NUKEVEX-249536 format. One line per field, with one value per atom (N, C-alpha, C): x, y, z; atom name; chain; residue in one letter. Coordinates in nm, 3 decimals. Last residue first. Example, Ala and Ser with C-alpha at 12.3 -4.5 7.8 and 13.67 -1.06 7.14 Angstrom:
# NUKEVEX-249536
X: 1.285  1.367  1.290  1.319  1.230  1.320;
Y: -0.225  -0.106  0.003  -0.569  -0.450  -0.330;
Z: 0.708  0.714  0.787  0.780  0.780  0.780;
a: N  CA  C  N  CA  C;
c: A  A  A  A  A  A;
r: s  s  s  a  a  a;
***
This chain:
# NUKEVEX-249536
X: 2.420  2.344  2.435  2.551  2.587  2.513  2.427  2.564  2.602  2.195  2.185  2.322  2.293  2.231  2.224  2.374  2.474  2.419  2.126  2.224  2.331  2.022  1.954  2.047  2.186  2.186  2.120  2.126  2.262  2.261  1.851  1.896  2.034  1.868  1.795  1.841  2.004  2.070  2.001  1.800  1.926  2.002  1.621  1.584  1.708  1.763  1.729  1.695  1.762  1.890  1.867  1.488  1.554  1.688  1.435  1.390  1.451  1.594  1.603  1.563  1.386  1.523  1.523  1.073  1.166  1.305  0.924  0.928  1.021  1.004  1.016  1.027  0.851  0.890  0.891  0.948  0.883  0.939  0.951  0.987  0.911  0.960  0.900  0.942  1.079  1.139  1.090  1.108  1.033  1.102  1.185  1.246  1.193  1.141  1.032  1.085  1.297  1.338  1.229  1.253  1.193  1.239  1.465  1.430  1.376  1.362  1.418  1.374  1.401  1.357  1.434  1.307  1.399  1.343  1.142  1.192  1.294  1.059  1.152  1.218  1.009  0.992  1.096  0.891  0.946  0.907  1.003  0.905  0.972  1.022  1.090  0.982  1.031  0.957  1.048  1.194  1.161  1.096  1.280  1.331  1.300  1.216  1.154  1.199  1.529  1.388  1.334  1.744  1.715  1.565  1.804  1.739  1.707  2.122  1.985  1.934  2.387  2.287  2.143  2.568  2.544  2.437  2.554  2.673  2.653  2.219  2.325  2.439  2.166  2.126  2.244  2.112  2.154  2.092  2.013  2.124  2.174  1.831  1.780  1.889  1.906  1.926  1.885  1.639  1.779  1.787  1.417  1.437  1.584  1.265  1.350  1.366  1.043  1.110  1.209  0.890  0.899  0.963  0.840  0.895  0.903  0.547  0.669  0.710  0.446  0.419  0.551  0.576  0.480  0.450  0.745  0.800  0.703  0.525  0.658  0.689  0.294  0.283  0.418  0.338  0.327  0.306  0.570  0.449  0.444  0.849  0.781  0.654  1.065  0.948  0.904  1.399  1.297  1.185  1.653  1.536  1.447  1.995  1.886  1.774  2.247  2.156  2.043  2.513  2.387  2.319  2.812  2.738  2.614  2.886  2.952  2.888  2.685  2.725  2.789  2.634  2.716  2.765  2.661  2.590  2.687  2.829  2.707  2.632  3.055  3.062  2.938  3.029  3.060  3.062  2.781  2.889  2.910  2.749  2.687  2.796  2.721  2.809  2.729  2.532  2.541  2.626  2.493  2.612  2.635  2.261  2.349  2.468  1.937  2.069  2.166  1.652  1.751  1.883  1.325  1.458  1.554  1.018  1.119  1.254  0.699  0.830  0.931  0.371  0.490  0.611  0.167  0.157  0.278  0.369  0.234  0.229  0.680  0.608  0.469  0.980  0.835  0.774  1.291  1.207  1.061  1.616  1.476  1.391  1.918  1.831  1.687  2.236  2.095  2.012  2.556  2.466  2.322  2.723  2.665  2.574  2.819  2.907  2.855  2.680  2.716  2.808  2.653  2.692  2.748  2.577  2.692  2.744  2.352  2.466  2.592  2.187  2.232  2.354  2.147  2.212  2.266  2.011  2.139  2.216  1.783  1.873  2.009  1.662  1.712  1.808  1.596  1.683  1.745  1.425  1.547  1.647  1.223  1.305  1.433  1.119  1.180  1.269  1.021  1.124  1.196  0.832  0.944  1.056  0.655  0.726  0.847  0.696  0.631  0.716  0.688  0.770  0.699;
Y: -0.651  -0.771  -0.894  -0.436  -0.475  -0.599  -0.387  -0.441  -0.497  -0.265  -0.395  -0.464  -0.021  -0.114  -0.254  0.087  0.061  -0.037  0.118  0.026  -0.010  0.311  0.182  0.078  0.529  0.463  0.326  0.595  0.558  0.480  0.657  0.550  0.501  0.878  0.757  0.638  1.059  1.012  0.885  1.098  1.039  0.984  1.231  1.099  1.026  1.470  1.383  1.242  1.570  1.538  1.445  1.614  1.522  1.478  1.808  1.670  1.570  2.057  1.985  1.839  2.264  2.233  2.170  2.099  2.213  2.170  1.871  1.941  2.062  1.579  1.722  1.795  1.296  1.367  1.516  1.062  1.190  1.251  0.720  0.830  0.955  0.513  0.493  0.600  0.460  0.556  0.537  0.125  0.247  0.331  -0.046  -0.015  0.122  -0.179  -0.137  -0.126  -0.120  -0.148  -0.092  -0.243  -0.161  -0.210  -0.220  -0.307  -0.216  -0.119  -0.083  -0.188  -0.075  -0.155  -0.115  0.217  0.113  0.040  0.434  0.349  0.244  0.546  0.620  0.531  0.233  0.378  0.439  -0.078  0.000  0.147  -0.306  -0.218  -0.136  -0.589  -0.514  -0.435  -0.696  -0.641  -0.567  -0.762  -0.865  -0.810  -0.635  -0.586  -0.685  -0.744  -0.616  -0.560  -0.890  -0.885  -0.746  -0.910  -0.864  -0.864  -1.206  -1.076  -1.032  -1.372  -1.361  -1.217  -1.377  -1.395  -1.385  -1.304  -1.448  -1.479  -1.028  -1.093  -1.243  -0.921  -0.958  -1.031  -0.691  -0.803  -0.834  -0.499  -0.474  -0.581  -0.529  -0.617  -0.591  -0.321  -0.458  -0.551  -0.025  -0.109  -0.253  0.083  0.074  -0.012  0.295  0.193  0.197  0.347  0.389  0.271  0.479  0.374  0.436  0.793  0.666  0.566  1.139  1.034  0.907  1.321  1.247  1.152  1.644  1.500  1.424  1.894  1.861  1.712  1.984  1.897  1.858  1.801  1.809  1.956  1.782  1.845  1.855  1.636  1.781  1.854  1.384  1.430  1.582  1.165  1.272  1.305  0.885  0.950  1.064  0.786  0.818  0.892  0.563  0.638  0.664  0.530  0.522  0.614  0.337  0.450  0.424  0.210  0.189  0.323  0.033  0.157  0.126  -0.219  -0.122  0.016  -0.511  -0.385  -0.294  -0.717  -0.744  -0.617  -0.648  -0.644  -0.665  -0.650  -0.731  -0.740  -0.502  -0.606  -0.696  -0.141  -0.278  -0.375  0.074  0.043  -0.107  0.202  0.102  0.052  0.525  0.425  0.333  0.596  0.608  0.494  0.669  0.601  0.626  0.935  0.851  0.798  0.951  0.978  0.882  1.079  0.973  1.024  1.138  1.189  1.070  1.220  1.117  1.183  1.301  1.360  1.256  1.243  1.203  1.286  1.292  1.350  1.319  1.292  1.285  1.356  1.342  1.251  1.232  1.520  1.518  1.423  1.458  1.442  1.439  1.534  1.549  1.548  1.387  1.425  1.427  1.432  1.418  1.469  1.301  1.363  1.332  1.369  1.277  1.355  1.505  1.486  1.385  1.576  1.435  1.409  1.861  1.796  1.656  1.910  1.979  1.907  1.747  1.730  1.791  1.868  1.730  1.702  2.117  2.111  1.970  2.030  2.102  2.100  1.924  1.836  1.901  2.155  2.056  1.958  2.274  2.344  2.244  2.077  2.112  2.186  2.086  1.966  1.995  2.342  2.311  2.189  2.303  2.405  2.378  2.104  2.076  2.177  2.240  2.119  2.093  2.604  2.476  2.358  2.865  2.785  2.650;
Z: 1.065  1.107  1.108  0.960  1.095  1.144  0.719  0.716  0.853  0.806  0.740  0.738  0.898  0.994  0.933  0.654  0.757  0.860  0.529  0.473  0.576  0.704  0.690  0.628  0.668  0.799  0.791  0.397  0.438  0.569  0.424  0.334  0.376  0.603  0.641  0.557  0.440  0.563  0.614  0.252  0.209  0.331  0.417  0.365  0.314  0.463  0.576  0.528  0.204  0.267  0.387  0.187  0.092  0.148  0.383  0.404  0.306  0.501  0.374  0.396  0.693  0.650  0.513  0.767  0.774  0.727  0.782  0.654  0.653  0.927  0.954  0.821  1.036  0.913  0.946  1.275  1.250  1.121  1.164  1.253  1.214  0.977  1.110  1.210  0.727  0.819  0.962  0.599  0.631  0.736  0.335  0.464  0.501  0.091  0.180  0.322  -0.182  -0.045  0.046  -0.500  -0.394  -0.257  -0.766  -0.653  -0.542  -1.091  -0.961  -0.858  -1.443  -1.329  -1.204  -1.637  -1.592  -1.472  -1.700  -1.808  -1.767  -1.461  -1.547  -1.652  -1.308  -1.305  -1.397  -1.207  -1.317  -1.302  -0.948  -1.011  -1.121  -0.752  -0.858  -0.932  -0.411  -0.524  -0.622  -0.194  -0.292  -0.419  0.031  -0.098  -0.211  0.273  0.239  0.105  0.321  0.362  0.332  0.034  0.170  0.198  -0.140  -0.147  -0.004  -0.178  -0.127  -0.139  -0.249  -0.354  -0.308  -0.061  -0.075  -0.181  -0.066  -0.122  -0.143  -0.151  -0.055  -0.126  -0.424  -0.339  -0.246  -0.664  -0.526  -0.436  -0.917  -0.877  -0.735  -0.950  -0.930  -0.878  -0.766  -0.884  -0.851  -0.547  -0.588  -0.714  -0.368  -0.470  -0.510  -0.047  -0.157  -0.251  0.213  0.135  0.035  0.185  0.256  0.161  0.257  0.170  0.254  0.356  0.388  0.274  0.262  0.264  0.275  0.263  0.368  0.375  0.064  0.167  0.278  -0.142  -0.082  -0.051  -0.282  -0.150  -0.080  -0.510  -0.524  -0.392  -0.395  -0.464  -0.461  -0.455  -0.382  -0.457  -0.425  -0.483  -0.393  -0.510  -0.411  -0.482  -0.602  -0.644  -0.523  -0.650  -0.555  -0.604  -0.800  -0.811  -0.713  -0.601  -0.673  -0.690  -0.514  -0.533  -0.616  -0.479  -0.391  -0.404  -0.480  -0.542  -0.438  -0.299  -0.418  -0.484  0.055  -0.073  -0.188  0.270  0.280  0.147  0.311  0.208  0.210  0.355  0.394  0.277  0.195  0.289  0.310  -0.118  -0.031  0.064  -0.254  -0.194  -0.102  -0.539  -0.393  -0.340  -0.818  -0.766  -0.617  -0.797  -0.879  -0.801  -0.715  -0.657  -0.725  -0.850  -0.865  -0.810  -0.782  -0.752  -0.760  -0.925  -0.902  -0.882  -0.850  -0.874  -0.833  -0.983  -0.907  -0.947  -1.152  -1.018  -0.931  -1.439  -1.384  -1.250  -1.349  -1.438  -1.378  -1.317  -1.298  -1.398  -1.171  -1.290  -1.251  -1.079  -1.040  -1.167  -0.987  -1.097  -1.048  -0.858  -0.824  -0.940  -0.790  -0.888  -0.849  -0.480  -0.577  -0.672  -0.258  -0.373  -0.474  -0.033  -0.049  -0.168  -0.052  0.073  0.050  -0.322  -0.262  -0.138  -0.348  -0.439  -0.378  -0.157  -0.139  -0.225  -0.283  -0.152  -0.125  -0.512  -0.526  -0.395  -0.392  -0.466  -0.484  -0.294  -0.198  -0.266  -0.542  -0.446  -0.348  -0.641  -0.716  -0.628  -0.446  -0.462  -0.540  -0.494  -0.364  -0.375  -0.752  -0.728  -0.596  -0.702  -0.793  -0.773  -0.526  -0.482  -0.570  -0.548  -0.579  -0.529  -0.313  -0.403  -0.425;
a: N  CA  C  N  CA  C  N  CA  C  N  CA  C  N  CA  C  N  CA  C  N  CA  C  N  CA  C  N  CA  C  N  CA  C  N  CA  C  N  CA  C  N  CA  C  N  CA  C  N  CA  C  N  CA  C  N  CA  C  N  CA  C  N  CA  C  N  CA  C  N  CA  C  N  CA  C  N  CA  C  N  CA  C  N  CA  C  N  CA  C  N  CA  C  N  CA  C  N  CA  C  N  CA  C  N  CA  C  N  CA  C  N  CA  C  N  CA  C  N  CA  C  N  CA  C  N  CA  C  N  CA  C  N  CA  C  N  CA  C  N  CA  C  N  CA  C  N  CA  C  N  CA  C  N  CA  C  N  CA  C  N  CA  C  N  CA  C  N  CA  C  N  CA  C  N  CA  C  N  CA  C  N  CA  C  N  CA  C  N  CA  C  N  CA  C  N  CA  C  N  CA  C  N  CA  C  N  CA  C  N  CA  C  N  CA  C  N  CA  C  N  CA  C  N  CA  C  N  CA  C  N  CA  C  N  CA  C  N  CA  C  N  CA  C  N  CA  C  N  CA  C  N  CA  C  N  CA  C  N  CA  C  N  CA  C  N  CA  C  N  CA  C  N  CA  C  N  CA  C  N  CA  C  N  CA  C  N  CA  C  N  CA  C  N  CA  C  N  CA  C  N  CA  C  N  CA  C  N  CA  C  N  CA  C  N  CA  C  N  CA  C  N  CA  C  N  CA  C  N  CA  C  N  CA  C  N  CA  C  N  CA  C  N  CA  C  N  CA  C  N  CA  C  N  CA  C  N  CA  C  N  CA  C  N  CA  C  N  CA  C  N  CA  C  N  CA  C  N  CA  C  N  CA  C  N  CA  C  N  CA  C  N  CA  C  N  CA  C  N  CA  C  N  CA  C  N  CA  C  N  CA  C  N  CA  C  N  CA  C  N  CA  C  N  CA  C  N  CA  C  N  CA  C  N  CA  C  N  CA  C  N  CA  C  N  CA  C  N  CA  C  N  CA  C  N  CA  C;
c: A  A  A  A  A  A  A  A  A  A  A  A  A  A  A  A  A  A  A  A  A  A  A  A  A  A  A  A  A  A  A  A  A  A  A  A  A  A  A  A  A  A  A  A  A  A  A  A  A  A  A  A  A  A  A  A  A  A  A  A  A  A  A  A  A  A  A  A  A  A  A  A  A  A  A  A  A  A  A  A  A  A  A  A  A  A  A  A  A  A  A  A  A  A  A  A  A  A  A  A  A  A  A  A  A  A  A  A  A  A  A  A  A  A  A  A  A  A  A  A  A  A  A  A  A  A  A  A  A  A  A  A  A  A  A  A  A  A  A  A  A  A  A  A  A  A  A  A  A  A  A  A  A  A  A  A  A  A  A  A  A  A  A  A  A  A  A  A  A  A  A  A  A  A  A  A  A  A  A  A  A  A  A  A  A  A  A  A  A  A  A  A  A  A  A  A  A  A  A  A  A  A  A  A  A  A  A  A  A  A  A  A  A  A  A  A  A  A  A  A  A  A  A  A  A  A  A  A  A  A  A  A  A  A  A  A  A  A  A  A  A  A  A  A  A  A  A  A  A  A  A  A  A  A  A  A  A  A  A  A  A  A  A  A  A  A  A  A  A  A  A  A  A  A  A  A  A  A  A  A  A  A  A  A  A  A  A  A  A  A  A  A  A  A  A  A  A  A  A  A  A  A  A  A  A  A  A  A  A  A  A  A  A  A  A  A  A  A  A  A  A  A  A  A  A  A  A  A  A  A  A  A  A  A  A  A  A  A  A  A  A  A  A  A  A  A  A  A  A  A  A  A  A  A  A  A  A  A  A  A  A  A  A  A  A  A  A  A  A  A  A  A  A  A  A  A  A  A  A  A  A  A  A  A  A  A  A  A  A  A  A  A  A;
r: x  x  x  x  x  x  x  x  x  x  x  x  x  x  x  x  x  x  x  x  x  x  x  x  x  x  x  x  x  x  x  x  x  x  x  x  x  x  x  x  x  x  x  x  x  x  x  x  x  x  x  x  x  x  x  x  x  x  x  x  x  x  x  x  x  x  x  x  x  x  x  x  x  x  x  x  x  x  x  x  x  x  x  x  x  x  x  x  x  x  x  x  x  x  x  x  x  x  x  x  x  x  x  x  x  x  x  x  x  x  x  x  x  x  x  x  x  x  x  x  x  x  x  x  x  x  x  x  x  x  x  x  x  x  x  x  x  x  x  x  x  x  x  x  x  x  x  x  x  x  x  x  x  x  x  x  x  x  x  x  x  x  x  x  x  x  x  x  x  x  x  x  x  x  x  x  x  x  x  x  x  x  x  x  x  x  x  x  x  x  x  x  x  x  x  x  x  x  x  x  x  x  x  x  x  x  x  x  x  x  x  x  x  x  x  x  x  x  x  x  x  x  x  x  x  x  x  x  x  x  x  x  x  x  x  x  x  x  x  x  x  x  x  x  x  x  x  x  x  x  x  x  x  x  x  x  x  x  x  x  x  x  x  x  x  x  x  x  x  x  x  x  x  x  x  x  x  x  x  x  x  x  x  x  x  x  x  x  x  x  x  x  x  x  x  x  x  x  x  x  x  x  x  x  x  x  x  x  x  x  x  x  x  x  x  x  x  x  x  x  x  x  x  x  x  x  x  x  x  x  x  x  x  x  x  x  x  x  x  x  x  x  x  x  x  x  x  x  x  x  x  x  x  x  x  x  x  x  x  x  x  x  x  x  x  x  x  x  x  x  x  x  x  x  x  x  x  x  x  x  x  x  x  x  x  x  x  x  x  x  x  x  x;
***
């Protein structure tokens, strides 16, 4: 199965488990996955939900995903930008705030790594709220 086919299968599983819309788009050598209206926990951020973007390549699921991107307006409630989220980049015709919050763990290509990366995003926001 190709990377795009595997990602579409994993996106369908994520959609079913998390109840969010997931869009998979190929562009050049990159595959972009947009998770729509992901809930942002607590009150540490101005937005209560944000689209989240992750990247994959044609070696998925063997190559690890790292970091994620969110809507530009996803900043702290006090107006500050979280550490590691200062960069704004453009993908898929829109601007995204890059959250250079790294997994720093083992990438397991078995199962559904997209679902695992989504869990990482959720846990990272929860950890940020607890600061």
